[in-house]
C-alpha positions in Angstrom: -6.0 -1.2 22.0 -8.0 1.7 23.3 -8.5 1.6 27.1 -11.6 2.8 29.0 -11.4 4.4 32.4 -14.4 5.0 34.8 -12.5 7.8 36.6 -10.1 10.5 35.5 -6.5 9.8 36.2 -4.8 12.2 38.6 -2.7 14.4 36.4 -2.3 17.9 35.3 -4.8 18.4 32.5 -4.6 20.7 29.5 -7.4 21.1 27.0 -6.5 20.6 23.3 -9.1 22.0 21.0 -7.3 20.9 17.8 -7.4 17.3 19.0 -11.1 17.6 19.7 -11.8 18.8 16.2 -9.9 15.7 14.8 -11.5 13.1 17.0 -15.0 14.5 16.8 -15.1 13.0 13.3 -15.1 9.6 14.9 -16.8 10.0 18.2 -19.5 12.0 19.8 -17.4 13.5 22.5 -18.1 16.4 24.8 -14.5 17.4 25.4 -11.0 16.1 25.1 -8.0 16.5 27.4 -4.3 15.8 27.2 -2.7 14.3 30.3 -0.1 11.9 31.6 -1.0 8.5 32.9 0.9 5.2 33.6 0.8 2.8 30.6 2.5 -0.6 31.0 4.5 0.8 33.9 5.7 3.8 32.0 4.5 7.4 32.3 3.1 8.3 28.9 1.1 11.1 27.3 -2.6 10.3 26.7 -5.4 11.8 24.8 -8.4 11.6 27.1 -11.9 12.0 25.7 -14.9 12.7 28.1 -18.3 11.3 27.2 -21.0 10.9 29.7 -18.9 10.1 32.8 -16.6 7.8 30.7 -13.1 8.6 29.7 -11.7 7.1 26.5 -7.9 7.1 26.6 -5.3 6.0 24.1 -1.5 6.3 24.1 -0.2 9.1 22.0 2.4 8.4 19.4 5.4 10.0 21.1 7.1 10.8 17.9 5.4 13.4 15.7 6.3 11.7 12.5 4.2 8.6 13.3 0.6 8.5 12.4 -0.8 4.9 12.8 -2.8 3.6 9.9 -5.2 1.7 12.3 -6.1 4.3 14.9 -7.4 1.8 17.4 -4.6 -0.7 17.2 -2.0 -1.2 20.0 1.3 -0.5 18.3 3.2 -1.3 21.6 1.8 -4.8 21.9 2.3 -8.1 20.1 1.6 -8.2 16.4 3.0 -8.8 12.9 3.1 -6.1 10.2 3.9 -5.7 6.6 5.9 -2.5 6.3 6.3 -0.5 3.1 8.7 2.4 2.8 9.1 4.6 -0.3 12.4 6.2 -1.4 12.1 10.0 -1.4 11.1 11.2 -4.8 10.6 7.6 -6.0 14.3 7.6 -7.0 15.5 4.1 -8.0 18.4 3.8 -5.6 18.0 0.4 -3.9 18.1 -2.1 -6.9 17.5 -2.6 -10.6 16.2 -5.4 -12.8 18.2 -7.7 -15.0 15.6 -8.8 -17.5 17.6 -10.1 -20.5 19.8 -13.1 -20.2 23.4 -12.1 -19.7 22.7 -8.3 -20.0 22.1 -5.9 -17.1 20.1 -2.8 -17.2 22.2 0.3 -16.3 22.2 1.5 -12.8 24.3 3.6 -10.4 26.7 1.5 -8.4 27.7 -2.1 -8.8 25.5 -5.1 -8.4 25.3 -6.6 -4.9 27.4 -9.8 -5.0 24.6 -12.0 -3.6 21.8 -10.9 -5.9 22.6 -12.7 -9.2 21.1 -16.1 -10.3 22.7 -18.4 -12.7 20.8 -20.0 -15.5 20.8 -23.8 -14.8 22.0 -24.8 -18.3 23.7 -21.8 -19.9 25.4 -20.4 -16.8 24.0 -17.0 -17.8 21.9 -14.9 -15.3 18.2 -15.3 -15.3 15.9 -12.2 -15.0 16.3 -11.1 -11.4 16.5 -8.2 -9.0 20.0 -6.9 -8.5 20.7 -4.9 -5.3 22.8 -1.8 -5.4 25.4 -1.4 -2.6 22.8 0.9 -0.9 20.1 -1.8 -1.3 22.5 -4.3 0.3 23.1 -1.9 3.2 19.3 -1.4 3.7 18.7 -5.2 3.7 21.5 -5.7 6.2 20.1 -3.0 8.5 16.6 -4.6 8.4 18.0 -8.1 9.3 19.9 -6.5 12.2 16.8 -5.0 13.7 16.2 -7.9 16.2 19.8 -7.5 17.6 19.6 -3.8 17.7 16.2 -3.7 19.5 17.2 -6.4 22.0 19.7 -3.9 23.4 16.7 -1.6 24.2 14.7 -4.4 25.7 12.4 -5.0 22.7 11.8 -8.5 21.5 11.1 -8.5 17.7 11.7 -10.7 14.7 11.9 -10.0 11.0 10.6 -12.6 8.5 11.2 -11.3 5.0 12.3 -8.2 3.2 12.8 -7.0 -0.4 14.5 -3.9 -1.8 12.6 -2.9 -4.9 14.2 -0.1 -7.0 12.2 2.7 -5.4 10.6 1.2 -2.3 11.1 -1.4 0.4 8.8 -4.2 1.8 9.5 -6.0 5.1 7.6 -8.2 7.5 8.3 -7.6 11.2 6.8 -9.3 14.3 6.6 -7.9 17.8 7.0 -10.9 20.1 6.5 -9.2 23.5 4.9 -5.9 24.6 7.5 -3.1 24.2 8.4 0.2 25.7 8.9 1.5 22.1 6.1 1.7 19.6 6.3 0.2 16.1 6.8 3.7 14.8 9.9 4.2 17.0 11.4 1.0 15.6 10.7 2.0 12.0 12.0 5.5 12.5 15.3 4.1 14.0 15.6 1.8 10.9 15.0 4.7 8.5 17.6 6.9 10.4 20.3 4.2 10.1 19.5 3.7 6.4 19.7 7.5 5.8 23.0 7.6 7.7 24.5 4.8 5.6 23.3 6.4 2.4 24.8 9.8 3.3 28.0 8.2 4.4 28.2 6.6 1.0 28.1 10.1 -0.5 31.0 11.2 1.8 28.7 13.2 4.1 29.2 13.1 7.9 26.4 12.2 10.3 23.8 14.9 10.7 24.7 15.2 14.4 28.2 16.2 13.4 27.3 18.1 10.2 27.3 21.9 10.4 24.3 23.8 9.3 24.6 24.8 5.6 25.7 28.4 5.2 22.8 29.0 2.8 20.5 28.8 5.7 21.9 32.1 7.0 21.6 34.0 3.7 18.8 36.2 2.5 17.7 33.5 0.0 16.6 31.3 2.9 13.0 31.5 4.3 12.6 33.7 7.3 11.7 30.8 9.6 14.8 28.9 8.5 17.2 31.8 9.2 15.6 32.2 12.7 15.9 28.4 13.5 19.4 28.2 12.1 20.6 30.7 14.7 19.2 28.6 17.5 21.0 25.3 16.8 24.6 24.1 16.5 24.3 21.2 14.0 22.0 20.1 11.2 20.5 17.2 13.2 19.2 19.4 16.0 17.9 21.9 13.4 15.9 19.2 11.5 14.4 17.8 14.7 13.1 21.3 15.6 11.2 21.5 12.3 7.6 20.6 11.5 7.0 18.1 8.6 6.1 20.9 6.2 9.2 22.9 7.2 11.4 19.8 6.7 10.1 19.4 3.2 10.8 23.0 2.4 14.2 22.7 4.0 15.2 19.6 1.9 14.0 21.4 -1.3 16.2 24.4 -0.4 19.4 22.6 0.6 19.3 19.8 -2.1 18.6 16.1 -2.4 21.9 14.9 -0.7 20.7 16.3 2.7 17.3 14.6 2.5 16.4 11.4 4.3 16.5 8.2 2.2 12.8 7.4 2.7 9.7 9.5 2.8 8.4 10.7 6.2 5.4 8.4 6.1 5.2 4.7 5.7 2.4 2.0 5.3 1.8 -0.8 7.7 -0.6 -3.7 7.2 -1.6 -5.4 10.5 -1.6 -9.2 10.3 -4.9 -10.8 11.2 -4.0 -14.5 11.6 -1.4 -17.1 10.7 -2.7 -17.5 7.2 -2.5 -13.7 6.7 1.1 -13.8 8.0 2.1 -16.4 5.5 0.4 -14.4 2.7 2.4 -11.3 3.7 5.7 -13.2 3.6 4.8 -14.8 0.2 3.9 -11.3 -1.2 7.3 -9.9 -0.2 9.1 -12.9 -1.8 7.0 -12.7 -4.9 7.4 -8.9 -5.4 10.5 -9.1 -7.8 8.8 -11.8 -10.0 5.7 -9.6 -10.3 7.7 -6.5 -11.2 9.8 -8.4 -13.8 6.6 -9.8 -15.4 5.1 -6.4 -15.7 8.3 -5.3 -17.6 8.4 -8.3 -19.8 4.7 -8.3 -20.7 3.8 -4.6 -20.9 0.7 -5.3 -23.1 -0.8 -7.8 -20.7 0.2 -6.0 -17.5 -0.7 -2.5 -18.5 -2.0 -0.1 -15.8 -4.0 2.9 -17.1 -5.5 5.5 -14.7 -7.9 6.8 -17.3 -9.4 4.8 -20.2 -12.5 6.1 -22.0 -14.9 3.3 -23.1 -17.8 4.8 -24.9 -18.9 7.8 -22.8 -17.6 6.5 -19.5 -14.2 6.6 -17.8 -12.4 3.7 -16.1 -9.2 2.8 -14.4 -7.7 -0.4 -16.0 -5.2 -3.1 -15.4 -4.4 -6.0 -17.7 -4.9 -6.9 -21.4 -6.8 -4.0 -23.0 -7.0 -6.0 -26.3 -9.9 -8.0 -24.7 -12.1 -5.0 -25.4 -11.6 -5.7 -29.2 -12.8 -9.3 -29.0 -15.7 -9.7 -31.4 -18.0 -11.3 -28.8 -18.3 -10.3 -25.2 -20.8 -12.1 -23.1 -22.2 -10.7 -19.9 -22.6 -13.0 -16.9 -25.3 -11.7 -14.5 -27.0 -13.7 -11.8 -29.4 -12.6 -9.1 -28.8 -14.1 -5.7 -32.0 -16.0 -5.7 -34.1 -17.6 -8.5 -37.0 -15.4 -9.3 -39.5 -18.2 -9.1 -38.2 -20.9 -6.7 -36.3 -18.3 -4.5 -33.5 -20.9 -4.2 -29.9 -19.7 -4.4 -29.6 -19.2 -8.2 -26.3 -21.1 -8.5 -28.0 -24.3 -7.2 -30.8 -24.3 -9.9 -31.0 -26.0 -13.3 -31.3 -22.6 -15.0 -27.9 -21.7 -13.7 -26.4 -25.0 -15.0 -27.9 -24.4 -18.4 -26.6 -20.9 -18.6 -23.2 -22.0 -17.3 -22.9 -24.6 -20.0 -23.9 -22.0 -22.7 -21.2 -19.6 -21.4 -18.5 -22.3 -21.6 -19.6 -23.4 -25.0 -19.3 -19.9 -26.4 -15.8 -19.6 -24.8 -14.7 -22.8 -26.5 -15.9 -21.6 -29.8 -13.3 -18.9 -29.6 -13.3 -15.1 -29.8 -15.5 -14.8 -26.6 -14.7 -12.9 -23.4 -16.8 -13.1 -20.3 -17.8 -9.7 -18.7 -18.9 -9.7 -15.1 -18.4 -7.9 -11.8 -18.5 -11.3 -10.0 -20.7 -10.0 -7.1 -23.5 -12.6 -6.6 -22.5 -16.2 -5.9 -23.3 -17.3 -9.4 -21.2 -14.5 -11.0 -18.4 -15.1 -8.5 -18.3 -18.8 -9.4 -18.0 -18.1 -13.1 -15.4 -15.3 -12.5 -13.3 -17.7 -10.5 -13.6 -20.5 -13.1 -12.4 -18.1 -15.8 -9.4 -17.1 -13.7 -8.5 -20.8 -12.9 -9.1 -22.1 -16.4 -7.5 -19.2 -18.2 -10.8 -18.2 -20.0 -10.8 -14.6 -21.3 -12.4 -12.3 -18.7 -13.2 -8.7 -18.3 -13.8 -8.1 -14.6 -15.5 -4.9 -13.2 -14.7 -3.9 -9.7 -15.8 -1.1 -7.4 -12.3 -0.5 -5.9 -10.5 2.3 -7.8 -7.2 1.6 -9.7 -4.5 4.1 -8.6 -1.0 4.7 -9.7 0.5 1.9 -7.6 -2.5 -0.4 -7.5 -2.0 -4.1 -8.4 -4.2 -7.2 -8.2 -3.8 -10.1 -5.8 -1.8 -13.2 -6.9 -4.6 -15.1 -8.7 -5.7 -12.2 -10.8 -2.1 -11.1 -11.3 -1.2 -14.5 -12.8 -4.3 -14.4 -15.0 -3.0 -11.0 -16.3 0.3 -12.6 -17.0 -1.5 -15.1 -19.2 -3.2 -12.3 -21.1 -6.6 -13.6 -20.1 -7.8 -10.8 -17.8 -8.7 -7.1 -17.9 -9.8 -5.4 -14.7 -11.9 -2.3 -15.0 -12.8 0.2 -12.2 -15.4 2.8 -13.2 -14.8 6.3 -12.1 -18.4 7.4 -11.5 -19.9 4.2 -9.9 -21.3 6.0 -6.8 -22.8 8.8 -8.9 -24.6 6.7 -11.5 -27.9 7.1 -9.7 -30.1 5.3 -7.2 -31.6 1.9 -8.0 -35.2 1.6 -6.7 -34.8 4.5 -4.3 -31.7 2.9 -2.8 -28.7 5.3 -2.6 -26.2 4.9 -5.3 -23.3 4.3 -2.9 -25.0 1.3 -1.3 -23.9 -2.3 -2.2 -27.4 -2.9 -3.7 -27.1 -0.1 -6.1 -23.4 -0.8 -6.9 -24.4 -4.4 -7.8 -27.0 -3.2 -10.3 -24.9 -0.4 -11.7 -21.8 -2.6 -12.2 -24.0 -5.0 -14.1 -25.4 -2.1 -16.2 -21.8 -1.2 -17.0 -21.0 -4.9 -17.9 -24.0 -4.8 -20.3 -22.6 -1.6 -21.9 -19.1 -3.2 -22.3 -20.6 -6.4 -23.8 -22.1 -4.4 -26.6 -19.1 -2.0 -27.1 -17.5 -2.3 -30.5 -15.5 0.9 -30.7 -12.0 1.9 -29.8 -11.1 2.5 -26.2 -9.3 5.8 -25.7 -6.3 5.7 -23.4 -5.9 9.1 -21.8 -3.3 8.3 -19.2 
């Protein structure tokens, strides 16, 4: 966590104007200094911000590759994290899917011997995730993290991991405050995985690997030729590069010299025990979700740009619901306009709810709602739980790798849900002089879009 000091620590201080520019986006700060102070008994670098006789200090991330997702979080202390690493270039190196009984999808390398599952009656393999030898090595390296870190005095535990074809998920728990940061641990894990991957290609360790001769030729960038003359092996050369230079270097020398994983990674900080269990369940459920997306492409379709009428949306789910002959909007204000009671507790809501369900039971009817007010949310949840056809509008954008949480995911599997995310929600205009990017205006604008979709009878145009 961020620590506050009422006096400036005795240290040699150097002003950092670039840090000041960065942090001034978050704090009203007069000036920022870089110094060394004692942190958990260890001398560490600090960024110190001066504001009205108060110094705001936080430990710097000692490794330049590590930029924490939660800037105020203590990555040296106790905590549980869901870690996501992406294979460079999204290459499918770690595993592949076997989605047909008895038939494997082609992949490089043999299937990891522990990844197959036998069908209980036929003896054939069920749809499952099959690890490549590299995926098996990555999984083994993850499970060995506690033993490896204990040698450095760090007490950590790993709870779950899964090697998807082009990315990796793992849950790690820091049991005691550490001398290392979480970023140091993940970097060490990535380095071992890269080493094992390169060894599998017959390449020696980067610390013993000579600098490629191409780095000394005229075709190499000027900065690379200069740096290549200053170092004796490739490992030292890479460590002397900036992130941008590393990317240019890997493009120049070829894929085999590149690290297995991207430089950055994603970490989700666990909030409580329930969140921890949800993280572990998510990791274990990842292969099933991915297999279902492949087996049910029409029901699990992700589209970044769908044009419905004159508006653009991101979409996930069953697009055929837009063709249903009757689409009924569910819109409820928070309070009844006359009694001012919560609308979902009134007789009017009960009558409307019974009418909505009756229309669903008649067939050919899909509910359309953003599910914001309590009454809308209750109807949305009922549709998801009962399998009623539902078109759900949400304010969160749908990106290339976005996917819904488990309940909505399972509703998509059943073909009963389409999720739409409008592109221009915050530019639709103010509602009652309230800015369009406020929750009040979003509520009304999402319901305006729900009304448009309820009356839409044309063909949706899938652009990408």
